[in-house]
Backbone as numpy.savetxt, mean C-alpha at the origin, in Angstrom:
# Nx Ny Nz CAx CAy CAz Cx Cy Cz
-18.59 -8.74 -0.24 -17.22 -8.65 -0.36 -16.75 -7.26 0.13
-15.71 -7.28 1.00 -15.21 -6.05 1.58 -14.47 -5.20 0.49
-14.54 -3.87 0.56 -13.86 -3.01 -0.32 -12.39 -2.95 0.06
-11.49 -3.08 -0.88 -10.06 -3.01 -0.54 -9.61 -1.68 -0.13
-8.68 -1.61 0.83 -8.18 -0.40 1.32 -7.34 0.36 0.22
-7.54 1.68 0.12 -6.82 2.43 -0.86 -5.43 2.61 -0.43
-4.59 3.05 -1.32 -3.21 3.36 -0.99 -3.01 4.38 0.07
-3.87 5.43 -0.11 -3.88 6.63 0.86 -4.31 6.16 2.23
-5.26 5.36 2.32 -5.66 4.90 3.66 -4.58 3.98 4.28
-4.01 3.10 3.47 -2.95 2.18 3.97 -1.79 2.91 4.42
-1.46 4.04 3.63 -0.25 4.87 4.00 -0.56 5.65 5.28
-1.75 6.16 5.44 -2.09 6.94 6.63 -2.07 6.07 7.82
-2.55 4.71 7.63 -2.49 3.76 8.75 -1.11 3.45 9.11
-0.23 3.29 8.18 1.19 2.97 8.39 1.86 4.22 9.18
1.60 5.42 8.74 2.20 6.58 9.38 1.68 6.67 10.86
0.43 6.41 11.07 -0.11 6.45 12.38 0.50 5.39 13.36
0.72 4.21 12.78 1.40 3.17 13.50 2.79 3.49 13.82
3.47 3.96 12.89 4.92 4.46 13.19 5.01 5.49 14.26
4.08 6.54 14.23 3.90 7.49 15.19 3.63 6.94 16.57
2.71 6.08 16.66 2.32 5.43 17.81 3.53 4.62 18.40
4.20 3.88 17.61 5.34 3.08 18.11 6.50 4.02 18.59
6.75 5.17 17.88 7.76 6.02 18.28 7.45 6.90 19.48
6.15 7.26 19.64 5.86 8.26 20.68 5.03 7.80 21.83
4.45 6.62 21.82 3.59 6.20 22.84 4.32 5.27 23.79
3.88 5.22 25.06 4.36 4.21 26.06 3.50 3.03 25.95
3.76 2.11 25.09 2.96 0.94 24.76 3.49 -0.33 25.63
2.53 -1.08 25.99 2.92 -2.39 26.52 3.47 -3.30 25.39
4.14 -4.36 25.77 4.72 -5.20 24.76 3.60 -5.76 23.86
2.49 -6.07 24.35 1.37 -6.62 23.50 0.81 -5.57 22.60
0.67 -4.35 23.06 0.22 -3.22 22.25 1.22 -2.84 21.13
2.50 -2.88 21.49 3.50 -2.69 20.48 3.53 -3.72 19.43
3.38 -5.00 19.85 3.37 -6.09 18.85 2.16 -5.97 17.92
1.02 -5.63 18.47 -0.21 -5.50 17.78 -0.05 -4.32 16.70
0.48 -3.22 17.24 0.72 -2.09 16.27 1.72 -2.47 15.21
2.77 -3.20 15.57 3.76 -3.51 14.60 3.13 -4.50 13.44
2.31 -5.42 13.86 1.62 -6.25 12.93 0.76 -5.47 12.02
0.05 -4.51 12.53 -0.81 -3.69 11.66 0.03 -2.79 10.77
1.14 -2.36 11.20 2.04 -1.64 10.31 2.61 -2.47 9.23
2.98 -3.72 9.49 3.56 -4.60 8.44 2.42 -4.90 7.44
1.21 -5.14 7.84 0.15 -5.35 6.97 -0.13 -4.14 6.08
-0.15 -2.88 6.56 -0.35 -1.72 5.93 0.76 -1.51 4.85
2.05 -1.74 5.29 3.21 -1.64 4.37 3.06 -2.59 3.21
2.60 -3.85 3.47 2.47 -4.82 2.39 1.33 -4.35 1.53
0.29 -3.80 1.98 -0.80 -3.28 1.05 -0.18 -2.16 0.11
0.54 -1.26 0.73 1.11 -0.11 0.00 2.03 -0.70 -1.14
2.76 -1.65 -0.80 3.79 -2.17 -1.78 2.96 -2.95 -2.85
1.96 -3.66 -2.56 1.17 -4.37 -3.56 0.46 -3.26 -4.50
-0.10 -2.28 -4.00 -0.64 -1.21 -4.77 0.36 -0.55 -5.74
1.50 -0.22 -5.16 2.56 0.43 -5.90 2.95 -0.50 -7.16
3.17 -1.72 -6.82 3.48 -2.62 -7.96 2.54 -2.75 -9.02
1.20 -2.76 -8.70 0.12 -2.68 -9.63 0.22 -1.48 -10.50
0.44 -0.31 -9.95 0.48 0.96 -10.65 1.83 0.90 -11.56
2.86 0.38 -11.02 4.11 0.28 -11.75 3.87 -0.51 -13.05
3.08 -1.58 -12.94 2.84 -2.52 -14.07 1.98 -1.75 -15.08
1.05 -1.03 -14.65 0.07 -0.30 -15.52 0.92 0.75 -16.28
1.83 1.45 -15.62 2.72 2.41 -16.20 3.56 1.73 -17.30
4.13 0.66 -16.96 4.94 -0.10 -17.88 4.18 -0.42 -19.20
2.89 -0.85 -19.06 2.13 -1.21 -20.16 1.81 0.11 -21.05
1.61 1.15 -20.43 1.39 2.41 -21.21 2.66 2.78 -21.91
3.83 2.66 -21.30 5.08 3.04 -21.98 5.57 2.14 -23.11
5.12 0.93 -23.10 5.47 -0.04 -24.03 4.72 0.07 -25.35
3.72 0.91 -25.41 2.88 1.08 -26.59 3.80 1.73 -27.68
3.77 1.07 -28.82 4.67 1.54 -29.94 3.90 2.33 -31.07
2.68 2.27 -31.01 1.87 2.98 -32.07 1.40 4.43 -31.66
2.01 5.01 -30.69 1.78 6.38 -30.23 0.42 6.56 -29.60
-0.32 5.45 -29.29 -1.63 5.70 -28.61 -1.38 5.25 -27.14
-2.25 5.85 -26.32 -2.19 5.57 -24.87 -3.47 4.91 -24.47
-3.40 3.72 -23.98 -4.58 3.05 -23.46 -4.17 2.44 -22.10
-5.12 2.37 -21.23 -4.84 1.85 -19.95 -5.44 0.39 -19.97
-4.67 -0.50 -19.71 -5.16 -1.91 -19.65 -5.21 -2.33 -18.19
-6.35 -3.10 -17.84 -6.58 -3.58 -16.49 -5.46 -4.62 -16.24
-4.80 -4.42 -15.02 -3.74 -5.34 -14.61 -4.46 -6.51 -13.93
-4.16 -7.72 -14.26 -4.77 -8.89 -13.75 -3.86 -9.32 -12.49
-4.52 -9.15 -11.33 -3.82 -9.52 -10.10 -3.80 -10.97 -9.82
């Protein structure tokens, strides 16, 4: 099973794609391929941010003044 891409890696990939699309003289096929890669990286970042947001919400909802991290079931 392949290791999932981290947020930082996905964000770096997205930034590189944006830079390539903005500054490189790409063929239509290269631009489309880069765009697809960027969309996939953006979706990965969004999914990871949603997971973290849910974990934070779980922490904040604790009423007994204890802090525990619960695993988020994807």
